C-alpha positions as CSV (number, residue, x, y, z in Angstrom):
1,M,46.2,39.0,13.3
2,R,47.4,42.6,13.0
3,A,47.1,45.0,15.9
4,G,45.2,47.6,13.9
5,Q,42.5,45.3,12.5
6,P,38.9,46.0,13.8
7,R,37.0,43.2,15.5
8,A,34.1,43.2,13.0
9,H,36.6,42.2,10.2
10,Q,37.7,39.4,12.4
11,S,34.2,37.8,12.6
12,Q,33.7,38.2,8.9
13,L,36.9,36.1,8.4
14,Q,35.6,33.4,10.7
15,C,32.3,33.2,8.9
16,R,34.0,32.8,5.5
17,S,36.4,30.2,6.6
18,G,34.1,27.9,8.7
19,G,30.5,29.0,8.6
20,V,27.8,29.5,6.0
21,S,27.7,32.8,4.0
22,S,24.6,34.9,4.1
23,S,23.7,33.9,0.5
24,E,23.6,30.2,1.4
25,A,21.6,30.6,4.6
26,G,18.1,29.1,4.5
27,Q,18.9,26.6,1.7
28,A,18.4,23.6,4.0
29,L,14.7,24.4,4.5
30,P,13.5,23.9,0.9
31,I,15.7,20.8,0.6
32,L,14.2,19.4,3.8
33,A,10.6,20.2,2.5
34,V,11.3,18.3,-0.7
35,V,12.7,15.3,1.2
36,V,9.7,15.2,3.6
37,L,7.3,15.4,0.6
38,L,9.0,12.5,-1.1
39,V,8.9,10.4,2.0
40,L,5.2,11.1,2.4
41,L,4.5,10.2,-1.3
42,I,6.4,7.0,-0.9
43,G,4.5,6.2,2.3
44,V,1.1,6.8,0.6
45,G,2.2,4.6,-2.3
46,L,3.2,1.8,0.0
47,M,0.0,1.9,1.9
48,H,-2.0,1.7,-1.4
49,L,0.1,-1.2,-2.5
50,S,-0.3,-3.1,0.8
51,A,-4.1,-2.5,0.7
52,G,-4.3,-4.1,-2.8
53,L,-2.2,-7.0,-1.7
54,A,-4.4,-7.6,1.4
55,D,-7.6,-7.4,-0.8
56,R,-6.0,-10.0,-3.2
57,A,-5.3,-12.4,-0.3
58,R,-8.8,-11.9,1.1
59,A,-10.4,-12.5,-2.3
60,R,-8.4,-15.8,-2.8
61,T,-9.5,-17.0,0.7
62,A,-13.1,-16.1,0.1
63,A,-13.1,-17.8,-3.3
64,D,-11.7,-21.0,-1.9
65,A,-14.2,-21.1,0.9
66,A,-17.1,-20.2,-1.3
67,A,-16.2,-22.9,-3.9
68,L,-16.0,-25.5,-1.1
69,A,-19.4,-24.4,0.3
70,G,-20.9,-24.3,-3.2
71,A,-19.7,-27.8,-4.1
72,R,-21.4,-29.1,-0.9
73,D,-24.5,-27.0,-0.4
74,G,-25.1,-25.0,-3.6
75,E,-25.0,-21.4,-4.8
76,D,-26.9,-19.9,-1.9
77,M,-24.4,-21.2,0.6
78,A,-21.5,-20.1,-1.7
79,G,-22.9,-16.6,-1.6
80,R,-23.3,-16.6,2.2
81,V,-19.8,-17.8,2.7
82,A,-18.4,-15.2,0.3
83,E,-20.3,-12.5,2.3
84,D,-19.0,-13.9,5.6
85,N,-15.5,-13.4,4.1
86,H,-16.3,-9.8,3.1
87,A,-16.5,-10.6,-0.5
88,H,-19.1,-10.4,-3.2
89,L,-20.0,-13.6,-5.2
90,E,-19.9,-12.5,-8.9
91,Q,-20.2,-15.8,-10.7
92,Y,-21.2,-19.3,-9.8
93,V,-21.0,-22.1,-12.3
94,A,-21.8,-25.7,-11.5
95,R,-20.9,-28.5,-13.9
96,N,-21.5,-32.1,-12.9
97,R,-19.9,-32.3,-9.5
98,E,-17.5,-29.4,-10.0
99,V,-18.2,-25.8,-8.9
100,E,-16.3,-22.6,-10.1
101,V,-16.9,-19.3,-8.3
102,T,-15.5,-15.8,-8.8
103,V,-15.6,-13.4,-6.0
104,R,-14.6,-9.7,-5.6
105,V,-13.0,-7.9,-2.7
106,G,-12.5,-4.2,-3.4
107,D,-10.9,-4.1,-6.8
108,E,-9.5,-7.6,-6.7
109,R,-11.1,-10.7,-8.1
110,A,-10.3,-14.3,-7.5
111,T,-11.6,-17.6,-9.0
112,A,-11.6,-21.0,-7.3
113,R,-12.9,-24.5,-8.2
114,A,-14.0,-27.3,-5.9
115,Q,-15.2,-30.8,-6.6
116,L,-17.5,-32.8,-4.5
117,R,-16.1,-36.3,-4.0
118,W,-17.7,-39.2,-2.0
């Protein structure tokens, strides 16, 4: 450093060598906002996906239970069992000793068959 150099010039040199210039200041905020927005969108997408997977599993369980109940006690019981499992019985078909049911939970549908054996 030279003896005649003013102190203001000294701070400008330090800013250029190790700090952020005034034209780059504030650039982190828009980048951070975009990152936060992307994380939120991914989170919403994952929640939607997990809700669909849960509905699919509930529909399968309800269809299995309704088919077993229907094979033993008929369509009315199949409908009640489906409702007990938070599902809606959409179709009930009985052929001989076999029953096929289709239930819906949310947007998911599941079909199951059961056969009454003695």
